[in-house]
C-alpha positions as CSV (number, residue, x, y, z in Angstrom):
1,X,66.1,195.3,10.5
2,X,66.0,193.9,6.9
3,X,62.5,194.1,5.3
4,X,62.4,190.3,4.7
5,X,63.2,189.5,8.3
6,X,60.5,191.9,9.5
7,X,57.9,190.3,7.1
8,X,58.8,186.8,8.4
9,X,58.5,187.9,12.1
10,X,55.1,189.5,11.4
11,X,54.0,186.3,9.7
12,X,55.1,184.1,12.6
13,X,53.3,186.3,15.1
14,X,50.1,186.2,13.0
15,X,50.4,182.4,12.7
16,X,50.8,182.0,16.4
17,X,47.8,184.2,17.0
18,X,45.9,182.2,14.5
19,X,46.8,178.9,16.3
20,X,45.7,180.3,19.6
21,X,42.4,181.4,18.1
22,X,41.6,178.2,16.2
23,X,43.3,175.7,18.4
24,X,41.4,173.6,21.0
25,X,41.1,175.4,24.3
26,X,39.4,172.9,26.6
27,X,38.4,175.5,29.3
28,X,36.8,177.7,26.6
29,X,35.1,174.8,24.9
30,X,33.7,173.3,28.1
31,X,32.2,176.6,29.1
32,X,29.6,176.2,26.3
33,X,26.3,174.4,27.0
34,X,26.3,170.8,25.9
35,X,23.5,168.5,24.7
36,X,23.6,165.1,26.4
37,X,21.6,162.1,25.4
38,X,20.6,159.9,28.4
39,X,18.1,157.2,29.4
40,X,15.1,159.5,29.5
41,X,15.8,161.9,26.7
42,X,18.1,164.8,26.1
43,X,19.4,167.5,28.5
44,X,21.2,170.7,27.8
45,X,23.8,170.9,30.5
46,X,26.4,173.5,31.5
47,X,29.7,173.0,29.7
48,X,31.5,172.7,33.0
49,X,29.1,172.0,35.9
50,X,30.2,173.2,39.3
51,X,27.1,172.6,41.5
52,X,25.8,169.2,40.6
53,X,23.3,167.3,42.8
54,X,23.7,163.5,42.8
55,X,20.8,161.2,43.5
56,X,22.5,157.8,43.5
57,X,25.6,156.4,45.2
58,X,27.4,155.7,41.9
59,X,26.7,159.2,40.7
60,X,28.3,160.6,43.8
61,X,31.2,158.2,43.4
62,X,32.0,159.2,39.9
63,X,31.4,162.9,40.5
64,X,33.9,162.9,43.4
65,X,36.4,160.9,41.2
66,X,36.0,163.6,38.6
67,X,37.1,166.1,41.2
68,X,33.7,167.8,41.5
69,X,32.0,168.2,44.8
70,X,28.2,168.0,44.7
71,X,26.1,170.7,46.3
72,X,24.1,167.9,47.8
73,X,24.1,164.1,47.5
74,X,21.2,161.7,48.1
75,X,22.1,158.1,49.0
76,X,19.9,155.3,50.4
77,X,19.2,155.9,54.1
78,X,21.3,159.1,54.0
79,X,24.3,156.9,54.9
80,X,27.5,156.9,52.9
81,X,29.3,153.6,52.2
82,X,32.5,153.3,54.1
83,X,34.7,153.8,51.0
84,X,33.1,157.2,50.3
85,X,33.2,158.7,53.7
86,X,36.6,160.3,53.3
87,X,36.2,161.5,49.7
88,X,32.8,162.9,50.4
89,X,33.8,164.7,53.6
90,X,32.0,168.1,53.7
91,X,29.3,167.1,51.2
92,X,25.7,167.5,52.4
93,X,24.3,164.0,52.4
94,X,20.5,163.3,52.5
95,X,18.3,160.2,52.2
96,X,16.9,159.2,48.8
97,X,14.7,161.9,47.4
98,X,10.9,161.9,47.1
99,X,8.5,164.5,45.8
100,X,8.6,166.1,49.3
101,X,12.2,167.0,48.7
102,X,11.7,169.0,45.4
103,X,11.5,172.4,47.1
104,X,14.8,171.7,49.0
105,X,16.5,170.5,45.8
106,X,15.4,173.8,44.1
107,X,16.7,175.8,47.1
108,X,20.1,174.1,46.7
109,X,20.3,175.6,43.2
110,X,22.1,172.7,41.4
111,X,23.3,173.4,37.9
112,X,22.8,169.8,36.9
113,X,21.1,166.8,38.5
114,X,22.5,163.2,38.1
115,X,20.3,160.3,38.8
116,X,19.0,156.9,37.7
117,X,15.9,156.1,35.6
118,X,15.5,152.9,37.6
119,X,15.2,154.9,40.9
120,X,13.9,158.4,39.9
121,X,11.9,157.9,36.7
122,X,8.8,159.2,38.4
123,X,10.5,162.4,39.5
124,X,12.2,163.1,36.2
125,X,9.8,165.7,34.8
126,X,9.8,167.6,38.1
127,X,13.6,167.5,38.5
128,X,14.3,168.8,35.0
129,X,12.2,171.9,35.8
130,X,14.7,172.6,38.6
131,X,17.9,171.9,36.6
132,X,19.1,169.9,33.6
133,X,18.7,166.3,34.6
134,X,20.7,163.3,33.3
135,X,19.6,159.8,34.0
136,X,21.5,156.6,33.6
137,X,19.6,153.5,32.4
138,X,20.8,151.0,35.0
139,X,23.8,150.3,37.1
140,X,25.6,147.0,37.6
141,X,27.6,145.8,34.6
142,X,27.0,149.1,32.9
143,X,28.9,151.1,35.4
144,X,31.6,152.1,33.0
145,X,29.1,153.5,30.5
146,X,27.6,155.4,33.4
147,X,31.0,156.9,34.3
148,X,31.2,158.2,30.8
149,X,27.7,159.6,30.9
150,X,28.4,161.4,34.2
151,X,31.6,162.8,32.8
152,X,29.8,164.1,29.8
153,X,27.0,165.6,31.9
154,X,29.6,167.4,34.0
155,X,31.6,168.7,31.0
156,X,34.5,166.4,31.9
157,X,34.4,163.8,29.1
158,X,38.2,163.5,28.8
159,X,38.6,163.2,32.5
160,X,36.1,160.4,32.7
161,X,38.0,158.5,29.9
162,X,41.3,159.0,31.8
163,X,39.7,157.5,34.9
164,X,38.6,154.4,32.9
165,X,42.0,154.0,31.3
166,X,43.6,154.2,34.7
167,X,41.1,151.5,36.0
168,X,42.1,149.2,33.1
169,X,45.8,149.6,33.9
170,X,45.2,149.0,37.6
171,X,43.1,145.8,36.9
172,X,45.7,144.5,34.5
173,X,48.5,145.1,37.0
174,X,46.5,143.3,39.7
175,X,45.7,140.4,37.4
176,X,49.5,140.0,36.8
177,X,50.3,140.2,40.5
178,X,47.8,137.6,41.5
179,X,49.3,135.2,39.1
180,X,48.1,131.7,38.0
181,X,46.7,130.8,41.4
182,X,43.9,133.4,41.0
183,X,42.9,132.0,37.6
184,X,42.0,128.7,39.5
185,X,40.1,130.5,42.3
186,X,36.4,130.5,41.9
187,X,35.1,133.6,43.7
188,X,31.6,133.7,45.2
189,X,30.1,137.0,46.0
190,X,27.2,137.0,48.4
191,X,25.0,139.7,50.1
192,X,23.0,139.0,53.2
193,X,20.0,141.4,53.6
194,X,17.4,141.4,56.4
195,X,15.0,139.4,54.2
196,X,17.1,137.4,51.8
197,X,20.5,136.1,50.6
198,X,21.7,137.2,47.2
199,X,24.6,136.0,45.0
200,X,26.0,138.2,42.3
201,X,25.8,137.2,38.6
202,X,28.0,138.2,35.7
203,X,25.7,141.2,34.8
204,X,26.5,142.9,38.1
205,X,29.1,145.4,39.3
206,X,30.9,142.6,41.3
207,X,30.8,140.4,38.3
208,X,32.2,143.1,36.1
209,X,35.2,143.8,38.4
210,X,36.0,140.1,38.9
211,X,35.7,139.5,35.2
212,X,38.2,142.3,34.5
213,X,40.6,140.6,36.9
214,X,40.2,137.3,35.1
215,X,38.7,135.6,38.2
216,X,36.3,132.7,37.5
217,X,32.9,132.3,39.3
218,X,31.1,129.3,40.7
219,X,28.8,127.7,38.1
220,X,25.7,128.9,39.9
221,X,26.9,132.5,39.6
222,X,27.9,132.3,36.0
223,X,24.5,133.5,34.7
224,X,23.8,136.7,33.0
225,X,21.5,138.2,35.7
226,X,22.5,140.9,38.1
227,X,21.9,138.7,41.1
228,X,20.0,135.6,42.2
229,X,18.1,135.1,45.4
230,X,19.2,132.1,47.3
231,X,16.6,129.9,49.0
232,X,17.5,127.7,51.9
233,X,17.9,124.6,49.8
234,X,20.2,126.5,47.4
235,X,22.8,127.4,49.9
236,X,25.3,125.0,48.4
237,X,25.2,127.2,45.2
238,X,27.2,129.9,47.1
239,X,30.2,127.6,47.6
240,X,33.5,128.4,46.0
241,X,37.2,128.7,46.6
242,X,36.7,132.1,48.1
243,X,33.5,133.8,49.3
244,X,33.3,137.6,49.5
245,X,30.5,138.1,52.0
246,X,28.7,141.4,52.5
247,X,26.1,142.1,55.2
248,X,23.6,144.9,54.6
249,X,22.6,147.3,57.4
250,X,20.3,145.6,59.8
251,X,21.1,142.1,58.6
252,X,23.2,140.8,61.4
253,X,20.4,138.6,62.7
254,X,19.9,137.1,59.2
255,X,23.6,136.4,59.0
256,X,23.5,134.5,62.3
257,X,20.6,132.4,61.1
258,X,22.5,131.7,57.9
259,X,25.6,130.7,59.7
260,X,23.6,128.4,62.0
261,X,22.3,126.3,59.1
262,X,23.9,122.9,58.5
263,X,24.1,123.7,54.8
264,X,26.3,126.7,55.5
265,X,28.6,124.8,57.8
266,X,29.1,122.1,55.2
267,X,30.3,124.5,52.5
268,X,33.8,123.8,51.4
269,X,34.7,127.5,51.5
270,X,33.4,127.7,55.2
271,X,35.3,124.6,56.3
272,X,38.5,126.0,54.6
273,X,38.2,129.4,56.3
274,X,38.1,131.3,53.0
275,X,35.0,133.5,53.9
276,X,36.1,137.2,53.7
277,X,33.8,140.0,54.9
278,X,33.7,142.9,52.5
279,X,31.7,146.2,52.7
280,X,28.2,146.0,51.2
281,X,28.4,149.6,50.1
282,X,31.5,149.0,48.0
283,X,30.3,145.8,46.3
284,X,26.5,146.3,46.1
285,X,25.8,150.0,45.7
286,X,25.8,150.0,41.9
287,X,29.4,150.8,41.0
288,X,31.6,153.8,40.2
289,X,35.3,154.3,39.7
290,X,36.1,154.6,43.4
291,X,34.0,151.5,44.3
292,X,35.9,149.6,41.6
293,X,39.2,150.6,43.1
294,X,38.1,149.7,46.6
295,X,36.8,146.3,45.3
296,X,40.1,145.6,43.7
297,X,41.9,146.3,47.0
298,X,39.6,143.8,48.7
299,X,40.4,141.2,46.2
300,X,44.1,141.8,46.5
301,X,43.9,141.3,50.3
302,X,41.7,138.2,50.0
303,X,43.8,136.2,47.4
304,X,47.4,135.3,48.1
305,X,49.7,136.2,45.3
306,X,50.6,133.3,43.0
């Protein structure tokens, strides 16, 4: 072999080796511990968490969407929303955690804990002694920021961004499919609980999803709050062209009392038969990528295409 050819081959091999050495290897990079800023401070998390524990429904939602199975998941009442039952099959599900559960959390040996400052602020210092703990600030309209934070905490930042890009594409496609008729459909979103009736505002998870789909809201639900409580005399405020009605566990009696009121029967949306029942766990559990997809499916079923 000529000397010049040999030199060139050696140079090419060396260059290739150099590229492999200095190029970005995501698996190697995510094996390094990461510092994550969150609502209650900073946590040094594994670069690629494999045994997270989730303390909220939206944390479980996003963790599963990121193709990570928690070692344990705490949700209110220990009951999974309907839309999460299949994705979370096989995950140990427990009720919302208290100080009495700290020993059990420690025994589960999570490598990172994902929770909410709104729900677990008082447990934060104890939890971070067990494993690096990352807390979101709040849910609702901030659900996309939370998805990014959970992705960062699990060492899957790029995967989280891909999920959000996919969500944007899905919502844009659905917006086009619904057509002009949807733009003229005021969508009311209401939750009946055992003690009260709530209507979702713009600064809520339902408000965010409907806004991404270009769907207008009734004037009374056009405010910036997460939700408003509806007194008996305010029942006309929940009227609209379409009403997405959720009923919380144990609230069937409250629903019957609402439906018996003359103010309810006089609603335009009731008289036109445009009240559609949707799962409370999907619409009112704080968000998450999987919840957003399920909510969009509900909207597509509820609104005829234009």
